C-alpha positions in Angstrom: 1.8 -29.6 -11.5 2.0 -33.1 -13.1 5.2 -34.3 -14.8 6.2 -33.8 -18.5 5.0 -37.2 -19.7 1.6 -36.8 -18.2 0.8 -33.7 -20.2 2.4 -35.2 -23.3 0.2 -38.3 -23.1 -3.0 -36.5 -22.1 -2.8 -33.6 -24.6 -0.7 -35.2 -27.4 1.1 -32.0 -28.4 4.8 -31.2 -28.2 6.9 -28.1 -28.9 10.6 -27.4 -29.4 12.7 -24.4 -28.3 13.8 -22.4 -31.4 15.4 -19.4 -29.8 16.4 -18.2 -26.3 16.5 -14.5 -25.3 17.1 -14.0 -21.5 13.7 -14.6 -19.9 11.9 -15.2 -23.2 11.8 -18.4 -25.2 10.6 -18.8 -28.7 9.2 -22.2 -29.6 7.5 -24.0 -32.4 4.7 -26.6 -32.2 1.8 -26.8 -29.8 -0.9 -25.8 -32.3 -3.8 -25.4 -29.8 -1.9 -23.4 -27.1 -3.5 -20.2 -26.0 -2.1 -16.9 -24.4 -1.6 -17.1 -20.7 -1.4 -20.9 -20.6 1.4 -22.5 -18.6 3.9 -24.7 -20.5 6.2 -27.3 -19.0 9.7 -28.0 -20.3 11.3 -31.5 -20.2 13.7 -30.2 -17.6 10.8 -29.5 -15.3 11.0 -25.7 -15.8 7.9 -23.7 -16.1 6.8 -20.9 -18.5 3.8 -18.9 -19.4 2.7 -18.1 -23.0 3.3 -14.4 -23.5 2.0 -14.0 -27.1 1.5 -16.0 -30.3 2.5 -15.5 -33.9 1.6 -17.7 -36.9 5.1 -19.3 -36.7 6.2 -19.2 -33.1 5.1 -19.2 -29.5 6.6 -16.6 -27.2 7.1 -18.0 -23.7 8.0 -16.0 -20.5 10.1 -18.1 -18.1 8.9 -18.5 -14.5 11.9 -20.4 -13.3 15.7 -20.1 -13.5 16.0 -22.4 -16.5 19.1 -23.7 -18.2 17.5 -24.5 -21.6 19.0 -25.2 -25.0 17.7 -24.9 -28.5 15.8 -28.1 -29.3 14.5 -28.6 -25.7 11.0 -30.0 -25.6 8.0 -28.4 -24.0 4.3 -29.4 -23.6 1.0 -27.6 -22.9 -0.7 -28.0 -19.5 -4.1 -26.6 -20.5 -4.1 -24.5 -17.3 -3.5 -20.9 -16.4 -1.3 -19.8 -13.6 -2.9 -20.7 -10.2 -1.8 -20.5 -6.6 -3.0 -22.2 -3.4 -4.9 -20.0 -1.0 -6.2 -20.5 2.5 -5.7 -19.4 6.2 -2.5 -21.4 6.1 -0.9 -18.5 4.2 -1.2 -16.2 7.3 2.2 -15.6 8.8 4.0 -17.0 5.8 6.5 -15.7 3.2 5.8 -17.0 -0.3 7.0 -16.4 -3.8 4.6 -15.3 -6.7 4.2 -19.0 -7.7 2.8 -19.9 -4.3 6.0 -21.6 -3.1 7.0 -21.0 0.6 10.3 -19.1 1.1 10.5 -19.6 4.8 11.4 -23.3 4.6 8.3 -24.9 6.0 5.6 -26.7 3.9 2.3 -24.9 3.2 -0.7 -26.3 5.1 -4.4 -25.4 5.3 -4.6 -24.2 1.7 -8.2 -25.1 1.0 -8.6 -23.7 -2.5 -6.7 -23.0 -5.7 -7.3 -19.7 -7.5 -6.4 -18.4 -11.0 -4.0 -15.4 -10.6 -5.1 -13.2 -13.6 -8.8 -12.6 -13.7 -11.1 -9.8 -14.8 -12.0 -7.1 -12.2 -15.4 -7.5 -10.4 -18.3 -5.8 -12.0 -19.9 -2.6 -10.6 -22.9 -4.5 -9.3 -20.7 -6.4 -6.9 -19.3 -3.2 -5.4 -20.7 -0.9 -2.6 -19.9 2.6 -1.5 -16.8 3.2 0.6 -18.3 3.9 4.1 -15.9 2.5 6.7 -12.8 4.5 7.7 -9.3 2.9 7.5 -7.2 4.1 10.5 -3.5 4.2 9.7 -2.3 5.4 13.2 -0.4 8.3 11.4 -1.8 11.5 12.8 -1.3 13.7 9.7 -2.9 11.2 7.3 -5.9 10.3 9.6 -6.8 13.9 10.2 -6.0 15.6 6.9 -5.9 12.9 4.2 -8.3 10.2 5.6 -8.6 6.8 4.0 -11.6 4.4 3.7 -11.8 0.6 3.6 -11.9 -0.3 -0.1 -10.1 2.9 -1.2 -7.2 2.7 -3.8 -4.7 5.3 -2.6 -1.3 5.9 -4.3 1.7 6.4 -2.0 4.2 8.4 -4.0 7.6 10.1 -3.2 11.3 10.0 -3.8 13.4 7.2 -2.5 14.2 7.3 1.3 11.4 9.8 2.2 9.6 7.6 4.7 7.1 5.8 2.5 7.9 2.4 3.9 7.7 3.6 7.5 4.2 4.9 6.8 3.1 1.6 5.2 4.4 -0.4 8.1 2.7 1.9 10.6 -0.5 1.4 8.7 0.0 -2.4 8.6 0.6 -2.6 12.4 -2.4 -0.5 13.1 -4.7 -2.4 10.8 -3.4 -5.9 11.9 -4.1 -5.0 15.5 -7.6 -4.0 14.6 -8.2 -7.4 13.0 -7.6 -6.7 9.3 -5.6 -9.0 7.1 -2.5 -7.3 5.7 -0.8 -8.5 2.6 2.6 -7.0 1.5 3.9 -7.5 -2.0 7.6 -6.8 -2.3 8.3 -6.5 -6.1 11.8 -7.2 -7.2 13.5 -6.2 -4.0 16.7 -7.3 -2.3 16.8 -10.6 -0.5 18.0 -8.7 2.6 15.0 -6.4 2.5 12.6 -9.4 2.2 14.2 -11.1 5.3 14.1 -7.8 7.2 10.4 -7.4 6.4 9.6 -10.9 7.6 11.5 -10.2 10.9 9.6 -6.9 11.4 6.2 -8.7 11.2 7.5 -11.2 13.9 8.9 -8.5 16.2 5.7 -6.4 16.1 3.5 -9.4 16.9 1.3 -9.0 13.7 2.7 -12.0 11.9 -0.5 -14.1 12.3 -2.5 -11.4 10.4 0.0 -10.9 7.5 1.1 -12.5 4.3 4.3 -11.5 2.6 4.5 -12.2 -1.2 8.1 -11.5 -2.3 10.2 -11.6 -5.4 13.8 -10.6 -5.4 15.7 -8.6 -8.1 17.6 -11.8 -9.0 14.3 -13.7 -9.8 13.3 -14.3 -13.4 11.4 -11.3 -15.0 8.2 -13.4 -15.3 8.2 -14.1 -11.5 8.7 -10.4 -10.6 5.9 -9.4 -13.0 3.5 -11.8 -11.4 4.1 -10.6 -7.8 1.3 -8.0 -7.4 -1.2 -10.3 -9.2 -0.5 -13.1 -6.7 -0.9 -10.7 -3.8 -4.2 -9.5 -5.1 -5.5 -13.1 -5.6 -4.7 -13.9 -1.9 -6.4 -10.6 -0.9 -9.5 -11.7 -2.8 -9.7 -15.0 -1.0 -9.8 -13.2 2.4 -12.2 -10.6 1.1 -14.6 -13.4 0.1 -14.4 -14.6 3.7 -16.0 -11.3 4.7 -12.8 -9.7 6.0 -11.2 -6.3 5.4 -7.9 -6.6 3.7 -5.0 -4.0 3.4 -2.9 -4.7 0.3 0.4 -2.9 -0.2 2.1 -3.1 -3.6 5.7 -2.0 -3.2 6.4 -0.8 -5.7 4.7 -0.4 -9.1 7.4 1.6 -10.8 9.7 -1.4 -10.4 6.9 -3.5 -11.8 6.5 -1.2 -14.8 10.3 -1.2 -15.5 10.3 -5.0 -15.4 7.4 -5.2 -17.8 9.2 -2.6 -20.1 12.3 -4.9 -20.1 10.2 -7.9 -21.1 8.3 -6.0 -23.8 11.5 -4.5 -25.3 13.1 -8.0 -25.4 9.9 -9.2 -27.2 10.4 -6.4 -29.7 7.1 -4.7 -28.8 6.7 -1.2 -30.2 7.9 1.2 -27.5 5.8 4.2 -26.5 6.4 7.1 -24.1 9.7 6.6 -22.1 10.0 3.2 -24.0 7.1 1.7 -22.0 4.8 -0.6 -24.0 1.4 0.8 -25.1 -0.5 -1.6 -22.8 1.2 -0.6 -19.5 -1.9 1.3 -18.4 -4.1 -1.7 -19.0 -1.6 -4.0 -17.2 -1.8 -1.8 -14.1 -5.5 -0.8 -14.3 -6.6 -4.5 -14.6 -4.8 -5.1 -11.3 -5.8 -2.0 -9.3 -9.5 -2.3 -10.3 -9.7 -5.6 -8.5 -9.5 -3.7 -5.2 -12.5 -1.9 -3.7 -15.4 -2.2 -1.3 -17.6 -5.2 -2.0 -20.7 -6.8 -0.6 -18.7 -9.4 1.3 -15.6 -7.5 2.3 -13.1 -4.9 1.2 -9.6 -4.7 -0.3 -7.8 -1.4 0.4 -4.9 -1.1 -2.1 -1.9 1.1 -1.4 0.2 0.9 -4.6 3.6 2.7 -4.2 5.3 4.8 -6.9 8.7 6.3 -6.8 9.2 9.9 -8.1 12.4 11.6 -9.1 13.3 14.9 -7.5 9.7 15.4 -6.4 8.4 15.3 -9.9 4.7 14.0 -9.9 4.3 14.2 -13.7 6.2 11.0 -14.6 4.4 8.6 -17.0 3.9 5.7 -14.6 3.1 8.0 -11.7 0.3 9.9 -13.6 -1.0 6.6 -14.9 -1.4 5.3 -11.4 -3.0 8.6 -10.2 -5.6 8.2 -12.9 -6.7 4.8 -11.7 -6.6 5.4 -7.9 -8.8 7.4 -5.5 -6.1 9.9 -4.5 -2.5 10.0 -3.5 -0.3 10.7 -0.5 2.8 12.6 -1.5 6.0 12.3 0.5 8.0 15.5 -0.1 11.8 15.3 -0.2 12.1 18.9 0.9 10.0 18.3 4.0 12.0 15.2 4.7 15.2 17.2 4.6 13.7 19.7 7.0 13.3 16.9 9.5 9.5 16.4 9.3 8.3 12.9 10.0 6.2 11.8 8.2 7.2 14.0 5.3 3.7 14.1 3.9 2.8 17.3 2.0 -0.8 17.9 2.9 -1.3 20.5 0.1 -0.3 18.1 -2.7 -2.0 15.0 -1.2 -5.5 14.1 -2.2 -8.2 11.7 -0.9 -11.3 11.5 -3.1 -13.5 9.1 -1.0 -11.9 9.3 2.5 -13.9 12.2 3.8 -17.2 10.4 3.2 -16.3 7.9 5.8 -15.8 10.5 8.5 -18.3 11.5 11.2 -19.6 15.1 11.3 -17.1 16.0 14.0 -14.1 14.5 12.0 -15.2 16.3 8.8 -15.5 19.6 10.7 -12.1 19.1 12.3 -10.5 18.2 9.0 -11.9 21.3 7.3 -10.7 23.6 10.2 -7.3 22.0 10.2 -6.8 22.2 6.5 -7.9 25.8 6.4 -5.5 26.7 9.2 -2.6 24.9 7.5 -3.1 27.1 4.4 -3.2 30.2 6.5 -0.1 29.1 8.4 1.8 28.4 5.2 1.0 31.8 3.7 2.1 33.5 7.0 5.4 31.6 6.9 6.0 32.8 3.3 5.1 36.3 4.3 7.7 36.2 7.1 10.5 35.4 4.6 10.3 39.1 3.5 11.2 40.1 7.1 7.9 41.8 7.6 6.8 42.9 11.0 3.7 41.0 12.2 0.9 41.8 14.6 -0.5 39.9 17.5 -2.9 37.8 15.4 -0.1 36.7 13.1 2.1 35.8 16.1 -0.6 33.7 17.5 -1.1 31.9 14.2 2.7 31.2 13.9 2.9 30.0 17.5 0.0 27.6 17.0 1.4 26.5 13.7 4.7 25.6 15.3 2.8 23.5 17.9 0.8 21.8 15.1 4.0 20.9 13.4 5.2 19.3 16.6 1.9 17.5 16.9 2.3 16.0 13.4 5.9 14.9 14.0 5.6 11.3 14.8 8.0 8.4 15.5 8.0 5.7 12.7 7.3 3.1 15.4 4.3 5.0 17.0 0.7 4.3 16.1 -1.7 6.9 17.6 -5.5 6.3 17.9 -7.7 8.7 16.1 -9.7 9.7 19.2 -6.8 10.9 21.2 -5.5 12.8 18.2 -8.8 14.7 18.0 -8.6 15.5 21.7 -5.0 16.8 21.5 -5.9 19.0 18.5 -8.9 20.3 20.4 -6.5 21.1 23.3 -4.2 23.0 21.0 -7.1 25.1 19.8 -8.4 25.6 23.3 -5.0 26.9 24.4 -4.1 24.1 26.8 -0.4 24.3 25.7 -0.3 28.1 25.0 2.4 28.6 27.6 4.2 25.3 27.0 7.7 25.3 25.3 8.0 23.2 22.1 10.6 21.0 23.7 8.1 19.9 26.4 5.0 19.7 24.1 5.8 16.4 22.4 6.6 14.7 25.7 3.3 15.9 27.2 1.3 14.7 24.2 3.0 11.3 24.4 1.8 11.1 28.1 -1.8 11.6 26.9 -1.5 8.9 24.3 0.0 6.5 26.9 -2.8 7.3 29.3 -5.4 6.7 26.6 -3.8 3.3 25.8 -3.4 2.1 29.3 -6.1 3.8 31.5 -9.6 2.5 30.9 -11.4 5.4 32.7 -9.5 8.0 30.7 -10.2 6.2 27.5 -13.9 6.1 28.2 -13.9 9.8 29.1 -12.2 10.7 25.8 -14.5 8.4 23.8 -17.6 9.8 25.4 -16.5 13.4 24.7 -15.9 12.6 21.1 -19.3 11.0 20.8 -21.1 13.9 22.5 -19.3 16.6 20.4 -21.3 17.5 17.3 -18.7 19.9 15.9 -15.1 20.9 16.4 -16.1 24.1 18.1 -18.2 22.1 20.7 -15.1 20.0 21.4 -12.8 23.0 21.8 -15.3 24.8 24.0 -15.7 21.8 26.3 -11.9 21.4 26.7 -11.5 25.1 27.3 -14.1 24.9 30.2 -12.9 21.5 31.5 -9.2 21.2 30.7 -8.3 19.7 34.0 -9.0 16.2 32.7 -6.1 16.8 30.2 -3.8 18.8 32.5 -4.0 16.1 35.2 -2.6 13.5 32.8 0.1 15.9 31.5 1.4 16.9 34.9 0.8 13.6 36.6 
């Protein structure tokens, strides 16, 4: 930005503050100003035109300003823009593009407008490439694709952030660019997130766009738009981008606060009537494109497991499915606490191979049967041998799905382990030993090239899940040797 006198001399218009209301300023003057334009105050503070009336200009503050009635402001004839480039990788910035980690930004080769219209349909292509999260339950039952918009929803403290970070670590190690937008969170949480990226060795593939709860409302509101703009830069470079928006309910509450202060007519739950447009205009910018992809994982917070909240259902309507973290499953000790029956993926299955699709169908069908059987057992009914086998296998599948928040498990070894469960490799194994033996297989897959090749070849050769199970049943020594060794 230039200084106040530069814009005053070049544009020849000046305005005056008439009224102050928290993060909103009402000013007069500036006859040719337009909505969304940045304005500069004589104190050096920055604002953005929120709306216009015949008498006044409504300005949303973007800095912690200490203004008074009568303060002067000028137009800048520009919309909000941020610097973008490879120099952002590994950095922590605020929604205005300013670094929060102390060092100066370098290698920012371009400047992009933050609020733009979503790309047209002709620029998009079908979602075809799978997005591996490293989380067993999600990759097998609720698969995602590159370019998918998938809502992550659940109560507070149910493991949503752990899942998001596992997905980031997995994708960053596969070469994707990962952008995390922290919307109106605590300063401590922002610092903790930055440290996590450094500790896991993925910092060079990540960008953290953060606003704290103490920032001006306008800055918090801009956070996801800035993150999306950075994602679009890397997408145009032909890269796959994972974008996490944490969280959109905080963003909606912030926008509601701004709108109520601006005396906008309140709608359902006092949210403004344009809240759907505000979010849809953002989410629609993600997708699979001819150059690259942006996979968006917006986060929404539910209350007591209620999925029917206003913002939650709005986000469901504009995404390609949702992953539901169930507070009851979390309290039962399941990690991750994903409810496979209430989670949906609308385009993820089309990215799977025939084997993966067959395995997913078989597993989903079994989980339904297992759940019915458990409910039946609540009545104290006696069960036959078939039911006992289903319950025993179901308990082992539960152990298989239980996963440490720090573990990222490749899809191929997950498929082999599941095939081993169906083939009866662990039929005599106690549940206490089951998880340890599975972890040995994962370690062998990650460290032994010959075993990894053997597993990958088997996955490639198997045309269906039954082929995989039958092969393991006939040749289970290649698994048992790793388990016992």
